[in-house]
Wavefront OBJ file of the C-alpha trace (Angstrom):
o trace
v -11.127 -17.516 -10.699
v -9.724 -21.216 -11.621
v -9.905 -22.229 -7.317
v -13.068 -24.643 -8.360
v -11.711 -25.229 -11.619
v -8.289 -26.431 -9.704
v -10.630 -28.079 -7.355
v -12.439 -30.139 -9.976
v -9.335 -31.351 -12.087
v -7.847 -32.988 -8.405
v -10.927 -33.753 -7.581
v -11.279 -36.557 -10.410
v -7.946 -37.644 -9.739
v -8.598 -38.340 -6.330
v -11.938 -39.941 -6.515
v -10.900 -42.244 -9.883
v -8.175 -43.597 -7.130
v -10.086 -43.979 -4.313
v -12.214 -46.100 -6.034
v -9.606 -48.220 -7.147
v -8.241 -48.762 -3.906
v -11.291 -49.268 -1.786
v -12.624 -51.893 -4.719
v -9.149 -53.722 -5.412
v -8.010 -55.327 -1.800
v -5.477 -52.600 -0.882
v -6.056 -52.747 2.697
v -7.903 -49.693 3.657
v -10.527 -50.327 6.844
v -13.899 -48.577 6.987
v -12.221 -45.687 8.995
v -10.172 -44.860 6.681
v -12.719 -44.884 3.703
v -14.688 -42.876 5.727
v -12.214 -40.162 6.031
v -11.279 -39.983 2.640
v -14.908 -39.886 1.482
v -15.125 -36.948 4.003
v -11.900 -35.200 2.337
v -13.645 -35.404 -0.713
v -16.932 -34.082 0.922
v -15.535 -31.681 2.651
v -12.278 -30.239 0.575
v -14.158 -30.629 -3.093
v -17.266 -29.654 -2.287
v -17.027 -26.589 -4.559
v -16.424 -29.049 -7.375
v -19.296 -31.819 -6.619
v -21.645 -29.061 -6.395
v -20.168 -26.822 -9.285
v -21.535 -23.482 -7.631
v -18.812 -21.717 -6.199
v -17.104 -18.524 -8.570
v -18.053 -16.162 -10.749
v -20.441 -17.007 -13.403
v -17.867 -18.058 -15.827
v -17.621 -21.069 -14.187
v -21.372 -22.145 -15.924
v -19.836 -22.384 -19.281
v -17.506 -23.700 -21.310
v -14.879 -26.383 -19.991
v -15.135 -25.064 -16.523
v -18.660 -26.607 -16.447
v -17.703 -30.128 -18.017
v -15.085 -30.646 -15.574
v -17.096 -29.575 -12.807
v -19.607 -32.073 -13.463
v -17.034 -34.841 -14.298
v -15.651 -34.272 -10.636
v -19.291 -34.150 -9.352
v -19.934 -37.680 -11.289
v -16.976 -38.928 -10.100
v -17.168 -37.942 -6.295
v -20.902 -38.774 -6.441
v -19.841 -42.696 -7.506
v -17.511 -43.044 -4.978
v -19.994 -41.443 -2.262
v -22.575 -43.777 -3.485
v -24.512 -40.152 -3.640
v -27.033 -41.706 -6.664
v -29.207 -38.198 -6.190
v -26.246 -36.286 -6.913
v -25.173 -38.340 -9.430
v -28.181 -38.355 -11.309
v -28.633 -34.388 -11.278
v -24.665 -34.144 -12.643
v -25.255 -36.533 -15.361
v -28.446 -34.208 -16.472
v -26.291 -31.302 -16.007
v -23.461 -32.703 -17.704
v -26.001 -33.690 -21.047
v -27.263 -30.173 -21.270
v -23.697 -28.521 -21.079
v -22.443 -31.033 -23.773
v -24.957 -29.748 -25.880
v -23.874 -26.214 -25.557
v -20.222 -26.535 -26.018
v -20.282 -28.969 -29.203
v -22.331 -27.399 -31.781
v -24.307 -29.502 -34.381
v -26.365 -28.222 -37.517
v -29.812 -29.849 -35.971
v -29.035 -27.141 -33.456
v -30.780 -25.129 -36.105
v -28.293 -21.795 -36.994
v -26.748 -21.024 -33.856
v -25.665 -23.449 -30.658
v -27.426 -24.322 -28.228
v -28.511 -21.294 -25.926
v -27.648 -21.566 -22.374
v -30.488 -20.384 -19.467
v -29.678 -16.532 -18.666
v -27.613 -15.137 -20.818
v -28.241 -13.549 -24.449
v -27.707 -15.001 -27.867
v -25.037 -12.213 -28.325
v -23.369 -12.646 -25.179
v -22.749 -16.227 -26.051
v -21.086 -15.332 -29.229
v -19.406 -12.586 -28.633
v -18.007 -13.783 -25.221
v -18.197 -17.526 -25.111
v -17.759 -18.361 -28.743
v -14.630 -15.744 -29.079
v -16.668 -13.684 -31.923
v -17.326 -16.769 -34.155
v -20.925 -15.948 -36.182
v -21.229 -18.340 -38.444
v -21.937 -22.150 -38.150
v -21.797 -24.853 -40.790
v -20.396 -28.136 -39.385
v -21.196 -30.554 -36.923
v -18.541 -30.638 -34.047
v -17.587 -27.161 -33.486
v -16.674 -26.431 -30.028
v -17.260 -23.494 -28.166
v -13.606 -22.578 -27.233
v -12.376 -23.514 -30.504
v -11.553 -19.717 -31.632
v -9.690 -19.330 -28.304
v -7.512 -22.684 -29.303
v -7.580 -26.538 -29.552
v -6.056 -26.859 -26.211
v -8.404 -25.638 -24.094
v -10.996 -27.315 -26.553
v -9.307 -30.282 -25.937
v -9.758 -30.353 -22.495
v -13.355 -30.199 -22.623
v -13.579 -33.184 -25.009
v -11.708 -34.913 -22.545
v -14.110 -34.102 -19.941
v -17.217 -35.375 -21.748
v -15.326 -38.678 -22.846
v -14.200 -39.263 -19.302
v -18.077 -38.764 -17.900
v -19.190 -40.929 -20.722
v -16.782 -43.425 -19.432
v -17.616 -43.275 -15.611
v -21.236 -43.894 -16.850
v -20.806 -46.581 -18.863
v -19.273 -48.602 -15.801
v -22.108 -47.434 -14.189
v -24.519 -48.999 -16.037
v -25.565 -45.942 -18.516
v -24.319 -46.164 -22.378
v -23.563 -42.229 -22.953
v -21.711 -43.371 -26.043
v -25.225 -44.264 -27.900
v -26.912 -40.741 -26.903
v -26.758 -37.199 -27.903
v -23.514 -37.209 -25.575
v -21.874 -39.828 -27.971
v -22.974 -37.822 -31.175
v -21.632 -34.845 -30.404
v -18.332 -36.132 -29.184
v -17.976 -38.203 -32.589
v -18.500 -34.904 -34.357
v -16.542 -32.473 -32.090
v -13.530 -34.818 -32.012
v -13.895 -35.161 -36.164
v -13.903 -31.406 -36.558
v -11.345 -30.486 -34.348
v -8.787 -33.034 -35.257
v -9.616 -32.201 -39.028
v -7.297 -29.263 -38.580
v -4.759 -30.363 -35.832
v -1.204 -30.706 -37.556
v -1.158 -34.458 -35.785
v -5.286 -35.087 -37.616
v -6.547 -33.680 -40.634
v -3.720 -30.951 -40.858
v -6.089 -29.188 -43.556
v -6.156 -25.325 -43.817
v -8.544 -23.507 -41.873
v -11.303 -22.185 -43.761
v -12.066 -18.178 -43.986
v -15.637 -18.208 -42.158
v -13.626 -20.656 -39.197
v -12.120 -18.148 -36.462
v -10.875 -16.363 -38.928
v -9.278 -18.424 -40.605
v -6.922 -19.005 -38.004
v -6.801 -21.806 -34.904
v -4.217 -21.288 -31.943
v -2.005 -24.159 -30.635
v -2.916 -27.930 -30.597
v -5.101 -30.646 -29.362
v -2.744 -32.698 -26.099
v -3.463 -36.463 -26.084
v -7.239 -36.372 -25.267
v -8.402 -39.008 -27.999
v -8.058 -42.488 -26.823
v -11.392 -42.796 -24.482
v -13.486 -41.698 -27.106
v -11.676 -43.431 -30.022
v -11.612 -46.553 -28.809
v -15.549 -46.520 -27.796
v -16.776 -44.653 -30.887
v -14.515 -45.900 -33.861
v -15.899 -47.966 -36.261
v -13.806 -48.878 -39.437
v -13.570 -45.141 -40.848
v -16.265 -43.478 -39.162
v -13.180 -41.144 -37.765
v -10.358 -41.022 -40.101
v -8.977 -37.545 -38.363
v -9.458 -38.675 -34.990
v -7.729 -42.270 -35.652
v -4.587 -40.624 -37.609
v -4.232 -38.115 -34.805
v -4.549 -41.045 -31.891
v -2.064 -42.718 -33.697
v 0.488 -39.921 -34.090
v -0.065 -39.446 -30.294
v 0.436 -43.046 -29.060
v 1.831 -43.702 -26.591
v -0.295 -40.661 -25.230
v 1.213 -39.039 -22.355
v -0.085 -37.142 -19.440
v -0.648 -33.450 -19.258
v -0.143 -33.017 -15.537
v -3.960 -31.713 -15.316
v -6.395 -34.326 -15.279
v -5.300 -36.550 -18.544
v -2.943 -39.019 -18.411
v -1.342 -42.561 -19.860
v -4.770 -43.096 -21.768
v -3.641 -45.266 -24.311
v -2.502 -47.911 -21.601
v -5.660 -47.572 -20.142
v -7.857 -47.873 -23.708
v -5.602 -48.324 -26.428
v -6.572 -52.338 -25.856
v -9.949 -51.748 -27.373
v -8.861 -50.991 -30.360
v -5.086 -52.564 -30.982
v -5.237 -56.303 -32.321
v -3.337 -58.377 -34.203
v -3.742 -60.443 -37.247
v -5.032 -63.138 -35.323
v -7.975 -60.391 -33.697
v -6.365 -60.966 -30.534
v -6.084 -57.989 -27.908
v -2.362 -56.537 -28.031
v -1.329 -55.447 -24.709
v -0.967 -51.526 -24.601
v 2.355 -52.188 -22.792
v 3.924 -52.680 -25.517
v 4.392 -49.434 -26.449
v 6.715 -48.437 -23.138
v 9.060 -51.494 -24.177
v 10.214 -49.157 -26.896
l 1 2 3 4 5 6 7 8 9 10 11 12 13 14 15 16 17 18 19 20 21 22 23 24 25 26 27 28 29 30 31 32 33 34 35 36 37 38 39 40 41 42 43 44 45 46 47 48 49 50 51 52 53 54 55 56 57 58 59 60 61 62 63 64 65 66 67 68 69 70 71 72 73 74 75 76 77 78 79 80 81 82 83 84 85 86 87 88 89 90 91 92 93 94 95 96 97 98 99 100 101 102 103 104 105 106 107 108 109 110 111 112 113 114 115 116 117 118 119 120 121 122 123 124 125 126 127 128 129 130 131 132 133 134 135 136 137 138 139 140 141 142 143 144 145 146 147 148 149 150 151 152 153 154 155 156 157 158 159 160 161 162 163 164 165 166 167 168 169 170 171 172 173 174 175 176 177 178 179 180 181 182 183 184 185 186 187 188 189 190 191 192 193 194 195 196 197 198 199 200 201 202 203 204 205 206 207 208 209 210 211 212 213 214 215 216 217 218 219 220 221 222 223 224 225 226 227 228 229 230 231 232 233 234 235 236 237 238 239 240 241 242 243 244 245 246 247 248 249 250 251 252 253 254 255 256 257 258 259 260 261 262 263 264 265 266 267 268 269 270 271 272
């Protein structure tokens, strides 16, 4: 059941590492590049296409990380058709994963599933939808919800590097709302009391260090107070041994400034 998920996590890291090595003069010759590309194509093809496994692979954060892997591999392989298709599927998955009040009374309904099944199984029995940013797995626990939010931010970052600003589209609106909603109830964020209508008044576990990339792009003055508090409390962000790691190092320089408004290096966090 978890094989496609684990393949996707690995594929994300492999593809990114390959891009860095390939384009930084690390000494790869063309034969080595092609050998690595063949590995991505053969070993991680399931993650790229996101078609193997049960129907459970098509919803929740699983769909998001499958598309994260697919987008990352498509970039390395320079497969524009796969990239475009993966981005479109990713947009749909994001819209299904994070509820907005503009979706009307209930979350968007994926193809081939009844609303009753969607709410009872995928939304873990949640029946009321009152606020922007509610994530599909929030009633399961905040940790798995955070993995979904992490994948959304990772794809948005990859797309930005490729020239597509998803932060200014529906993806960005949902990601901002999703981070704020979940961070509001996390002990390192707002630590607010969970209302009775949400998950029977109780949330499990906590968000891991998954906020840096999106916070660095979406934060504007005081528009993300709960995410900001959580992000600052988490710094320096650690690795979760799956597919998220050291994102203070890679992204905090976009938001940390000195009094002279000069960029402050995130390396300072590791000099303590």
